[in-house]
C-alpha positions as a Markdown table, in Angstrom:
| # | Residue | x | y | z |
|---|---|---|---|---|
| 1 | Asn | 6.7 | -9.4 | 6.3 |
| 2 | His | 3.5 | -9.3 | 3.4 |
| 3 | Val | 3.3 | -13.7 | 4.4 |
| 4 | Tyr | 3.3 | -12.7 | 8.1 |
| 5 | Arg | 1.7 | -9.7 | 8.3 |
| 6 | Thr | -1.0 | -10.1 | 6.2 |
| 7 | Leu | -1.2 | -13.7 | 5.0 |
| 8 | Glu | -1.5 | -15.8 | 8.3 |
| 9 | Lys | -3.3 | -12.7 | 9.8 |
| 10 | Leu | -6.1 | -11.6 | 6.4 |
| 11 | Gly | -8.7 | -13.5 | 9.3 |
| 12 | Met | -7.5 | -11.3 | 11.9 |
| 13 | Trp | -7.1 | -7.9 | 9.7 |
| 14 | Glu | -11.4 | -8.9 | 8.1 |
| 15 | Thr | -12.5 | -9.0 | 11.8 |
| 16 | Leu | -10.8 | -6.1 | 13.4 |
| 17 | Ser | -11.9 | -4.2 | 9.5 |
| 18 | His | -15.4 | -2.5 | 11.0 |
| 19 | Thr | -11.7 | -0.5 | 13.3 |
| 20 | Asp | -12.4 | 2.9 | 12.7 |
| 21 | His | -8.6 | 3.9 | 11.6 |
| 22 | Pro | -8.6 | 7.8 | 11.8 |
| 23 | Asp | -7.9 | 8.2 | 7.9 |
| 24 | Lys | -9.2 | 5.6 | 6.8 |
| 25 | Ser | -12.5 | 7.1 | 5.0 |
| 26 | Lys | -9.7 | 9.3 | 3.2 |
| 27 | Tyr | -7.7 | 6.4 | 1.8 |
| 28 | Asn | -11.4 | 4.9 | 0.7 |
| 29 | Glu | -12.4 | 8.0 | -1.3 |
| 30 | Val | -8.3 | 9.2 | -2.0 |
| 31 | Val | -6.4 | 5.5 | -2.8 |
| 32 | Val | -9.4 | 3.0 | -3.7 |
| 33 | Ser | -11.5 | 5.1 | -5.5 |
| 34 | Ala | -8.4 | 5.6 | -7.9 |
| 35 | Leu | -7.7 | 2.3 | -7.9 |
| 36 | Lys | -11.1 | 1.4 | -8.4 |
| 37 | Ala | -10.8 | 3.6 | -11.7 |
| 38 | Asn | -7.4 | 2.8 | -12.9 |
| 39 | Tyr | -6.9 | -1.4 | -12.3 |
| 40 | Ser | -9.6 | -3.0 | -11.4 |
| 41 | Asp | -13.4 | -1.8 | -9.6 |
| 42 | Ser | -13.5 | -4.8 | -7.2 |
| 43 | Val | -10.5 | -3.6 | -5.2 |
| 44 | Gln | -11.9 | -3.1 | -1.6 |
| 45 | Leu | -10.0 | -1.6 | 1.7 |
| 46 | Val | -9.8 | -4.5 | 4.1 |
| 47 | Ser | -7.7 | -3.2 | 6.9 |
| 48 | Ile | -6.0 | 0.0 | 7.5 |
| 49 | His | -3.2 | -0.1 | 10.9 |
| 50 | Asp | -0.3 | 1.4 | 12.1 |
| 51 | Cys | 2.4 | -1.3 | 13.0 |
| 52 | Ala | 6.4 | -1.4 | 13.2 |
| 53 | Phe | 8.7 | -3.9 | 12.4 |
| 54 | Glu | 12.6 | -3.9 | 12.8 |
| 55 | Gly | 12.3 | -0.7 | 14.7 |
| 56 | Lys | 10.6 | 1.6 | 11.7 |
| 57 | Glu | 6.8 | 2.8 | 11.7 |
| 58 | Phe | 4.8 | 1.9 | 9.8 |
| 59 | Arg | 0.7 | 2.7 | 7.9 |
| 60 | His | -0.2 | -1.3 | 6.7 |
| 61 | Val | -3.1 | -0.4 | 4.4 |
| 62 | Ile | -3.8 | -4.3 | 2.8 |
| 63 | Leu | -6.4 | -4.2 | 0.0 |
| 64 | Arg | -8.5 | -7.4 | -1.7 |
| 65 | Asn | -9.0 | -7.3 | -5.6 |
| 66 | Gly | -11.4 | -10.8 | -5.6 |
| 67 | Thr | -8.6 | -13.8 | -3.8 |
| 68 | Glu | -6.3 | -11.3 | -4.6 |
| 69 | Ile | -4.4 | -9.7 | -0.9 |
| 70 | Val | -1.8 | -6.3 | -1.9 |
| 71 | Ser | -0.1 | -5.1 | 1.1 |
| 72 | Val | 0.7 | -1.7 | 1.0 |
| 73 | Phe | 3.1 | -0.2 | 3.2 |
| 74 | Leu | 4.1 | 3.2 | 3.8 |
| 75 | Asp | 7.4 | 4.1 | 5.5 |
| 76 | Lys | 6.5 | 6.4 | 8.2 |
| 77 | Thr | 10.7 | 6.9 | 9.8 |
| 78 | Asp | 12.3 | 7.7 | 6.5 |
| 79 | Asn | 11.5 | 12.1 | 5.9 |
| 80 | Phe | 12.8 | 12.9 | 2.7 |
| 81 | Pro | 13.8 | 16.8 | 1.8 |
| 82 | Thr | 10.5 | 17.1 | -0.1 |
| 83 | Glu | 11.5 | 21.2 | -0.9 |
| 84 | Thr | 14.0 | 19.6 | -3.3 |
| 85 | Gln | 12.4 | 16.4 | -4.1 |
| 86 | Pro | 9.1 | 16.0 | -6.6 |
| 87 | Leu | 6.1 | 14.3 | -4.7 |
| 88 | Thr | 6.9 | 11.3 | -5.8 |
| 89 | Ser | 9.9 | 9.3 | -7.7 |
| 90 | Pro | 10.9 | 6.9 | -9.6 |
| 91 | Ile | 9.2 | 3.5 | -9.3 |
| 92 | Val | 11.3 | 0.6 | -8.9 |
| 93 | Ser | 10.0 | -3.4 | -9.2 |
| 94 | Ser | 11.8 | -6.8 | -7.9 |
| 95 | Asn | 10.8 | -10.0 | -6.9 |
| 96 | Asp | 11.7 | -11.9 | -3.9 |
| 97 | Ser | 10.5 | -14.9 | -3.0 |
| 98 | Gly | 7.9 | -15.1 | -5.1 |
| 99 | Phe | 6.4 | -11.7 | -3.8 |
| 100 | Gln | 6.6 | -9.3 | -6.3 |
| 101 | Ile | 7.6 | -5.8 | -5.0 |
| 102 | Ser | 7.0 | -2.6 | -6.7 |
| 103 | Ser | 8.7 | 0.7 | -4.8 |
| 104 | Phe | 8.8 | 4.6 | -4.9 |
| 105 | Ala | 8.9 | 7.5 | -2.9 |
| 106 | Val | 5.7 | 9.6 | -1.8 |
| 107 | Lys | 5.7 | 12.8 | -0.4 |
| 108 | Glu | 7.7 | 11.8 | 2.5 |
| 109 | Arg | 7.9 | 8.5 | 2.8 |
| 110 | Leu | 9.1 | 4.9 | 1.1 |
| 111 | Val | 6.3 | 3.2 | -0.1 |
| 112 | Phe | 6.0 | -0.9 | -0.7 |
| 113 | Val | 3.4 | -2.7 | -3.2 |
| 114 | Val | 3.9 | -6.3 | -2.5 |
| 115 | Ser | 1.6 | -9.0 | -3.9 |
| 116 | Lys | 1.3 | -12.1 | -5.4 |
| 117 | Leu | -0.1 | -10.4 | -8.7 |
| 118 | Pro | 2.3 | -10.3 | -12.0 |
| 119 | Glu | 4.7 | -7.3 | -12.8 |
| 120 | Ser | 2.3 | -4.6 | -14.6 |
| 121 | Asp | -0.2 | -5.1 | -12.3 |
| 122 | Ser | 1.7 | -4.2 | -10.2 |
| 123 | Leu | 3.1 | -1.8 | -11.5 |
| 124 | Thr | 0.0 | -0.6 | -12.7 |
| 125 | Ile | -0.8 | 0.2 | -8.4 |
| 126 | Ala | 2.5 | 1.6 | -8.1 |
| 127 | Arg | 1.9 | 4.3 | -11.0 |
| 128 | Thr | -2.2 | 4.8 | -9.5 |
| 129 | Leu | -0.9 | 4.9 | -5.2 |
| 130 | Ser | 1.9 | 6.9 | -6.2 |
| 131 | Tyr | -0.2 | 10.0 | -7.4 |
| 132 | Ala | -3.1 | 9.4 | -4.9 |
| 133 | Met | -1.5 | 8.9 | -1.8 |
| 134 | Ser | -0.2 | 12.1 | -2.9 |
| 135 | Gln | -3.6 | 13.4 | -1.9 |
| 136 | Val | -3.7 | 11.6 | 1.3 |
């Protein structure tokens, strides 16, 4: 999905980047500032939008760090009982078709970080996001 929903449509997302998503300022304030402090000062929010794929609703956050593009997919359809589980879960990392995927749950959502970055960078982003997204 990162290839089709992000990389192949990157020009469109950059053109639409001026469109304000209701939570755009919150993501810039909390998520992007956390990534700038803990990962790279050049991280930028390209786009944030809601989309559906295979019957599931996602919030799709597209980030740029120099020439690298990172997709963050928040699964809005998976709900977990928050009273019995912590706000965040352990981070799981895998590689699929050359893409690094780090995933975890925060609040009531599964989060997937997808990129061509090395595993160490992907995990740094995921660790930072696991805390920051619990604040959004």
